[in-house]
C-alpha positions as a printed NumPy array, in Angstrom:
array([[ 37.719, -32.237, -25.438],
       [ 41.235, -31.702, -25.194],
       [ 44.286, -34.131, -26.179],
       [ 47.211, -34.42 , -24.221],
       [ 50.347, -36.787, -25.216],
       [ 52.153, -37.651, -22.176],
       [ 55.211, -39.809, -21.992],
       [ 54.854, -43.156, -20.209],
       [ 57.879, -43.247, -17.189],
       [ 59.672, -46.019, -15.366],
       [ 57.061, -48.301, -13.723],
       [ 54.586, -47.095, -15.813],
       [ 53.892, -43.726, -14.494],
       [ 52.445, -40.908, -16.429],
       [ 52.477, -37.099, -15.124],
       [ 49.71 , -35.462, -15.689],
       [ 49.81 , -31.731, -17.02 ],
       [ 49.577, -28.757, -14.658],
       [ 46.463, -27.425, -16.386],
       [ 44.612, -31.003, -16.194],
       [ 45.468, -31.065, -12.558],
       [ 43.958, -27.725, -12.134],
       [ 40.877, -28.478, -13.767],
       [ 40.519, -31.394, -11.89 ],
       [ 41.004, -30.035,  -8.827],
       [ 43.729, -32.445,  -8.015],
       [ 46.732, -32.094,  -5.445],
       [ 49.803, -34.312,  -4.391],
       [ 48.225, -37.503,  -2.659],
       [ 44.805, -36.981,  -4.072],
       [ 43.498, -40.572,  -5.651],
       [ 41.867, -40.579,  -9.112],
       [ 39.617, -42.881, -10.903],
       [ 40.598, -44.811, -13.961],
       [ 38.074, -45.897, -16.043],
       [ 38.969, -48.779, -18.712],
       [ 36.57 , -50.001, -21.441],
       [ 38.222, -51.404, -24.695],
       [ 41.465, -49.618, -25.808],
       [ 40.454, -46.273, -23.819],
       [ 40.294, -45.102, -20.557],
       [ 38.625, -42.337, -18.777],
       [ 40.111, -40.366, -15.749],
       [ 38.089, -38.334, -13.136],
       [ 38.144, -38.175,  -9.499],
       [ 35.129, -39.699,  -6.942],
       [ 34.115, -35.832,  -6.142],
       [ 33.624, -34.77 ,  -9.731],
       [ 31.64 , -37.99 , -10.088],
       [ 29.546, -37.085,  -7.182],
       [ 29.149, -33.73 ,  -8.387],
       [ 28.004, -35.047, -11.827],
       [ 25.288, -37.482, -10.134],
       [ 24.021, -34.43 ,  -7.678],
       [ 23.556, -32.45 , -10.936],
       [ 21.849, -35.247, -12.883],
       [ 19.463, -35.977,  -9.611],
       [ 18.832, -32.446,  -9.205],
       [ 17.062, -32.18 , -12.719],
       [ 14.248, -34.936, -11.225],
       [ 13.81 , -33.155,  -7.952],
       [ 10.759, -31.388,  -7.003],
       [ 10.674, -28.493,  -4.889],
       [  9.423, -28.962,  -1.957],
       [  9.402, -32.745,  -2.035],
       [ 11.419, -35.191,  -0.013],
       [ 12.629, -38.057,  -1.777],
       [ 13.685, -39.552,   1.404],
       [  9.916, -39.103,   2.702],
       [  8.7  , -40.267,  -0.632],
       [ 11.264, -43.166,  -0.539],
       [ 10.191, -44.244,   3.125],
       [  6.292, -43.766,   2.433],
       [  6.602, -46.268,  -0.709],
       [  8.521, -48.925,   1.829],
       [  5.869, -48.455,   4.194],
       [  3.251, -49.373,   2.105],
       [  5.19 , -52.006,   0.262],
       [  5.249, -53.8  ,   4.069],
       [  1.396, -53.235,   4.954],
       [  0.678, -55.301,   1.55 ],
       [  3.373, -57.858,   2.459],
       [  2.078, -58.027,   6.07 ],
       [ -1.243, -58.072,   4.859],
       [ -0.576, -61.285,   2.351],
       [  0.433, -63.082,   5.52 ],
       [ -1.67 , -62.188,   8.356],
       [ -4.946, -63.62 ,   8.125],
       [ -7.917, -60.951,   8.537],
       [ -9.769, -60.638,  11.77 ],
       [-13.125, -61.841,  10.018],
       [-11.606, -65.206,   8.909],
       [-10.345, -65.781,  12.717],
       [-13.462, -64.891,  13.931],
       [-15.334, -67.448,  11.428],
       [-12.72 , -70.171,  12.673],
       [-13.514, -69.825,  16.32 ]])
């Protein structure tokens, strides 16, 4: 971890050191995310958070398996179970006739 000491300027502005901007891949006009917890803040970018999330997801991915297809299959099965709960069986319908 690298520690930076930067002065607070007018209107609460803080200038990030150039090597930190390079590390974060920041250019003029880019937006940063500041997460505050207690008396500490964490500064990052949406791009870096996405990259971190993708790296985490990649650890759980199985080669040749589509997470989307698995999700859709689970949702279809769930929907079928729900429909079966609310629709009367065809045998029950025959018994009522």
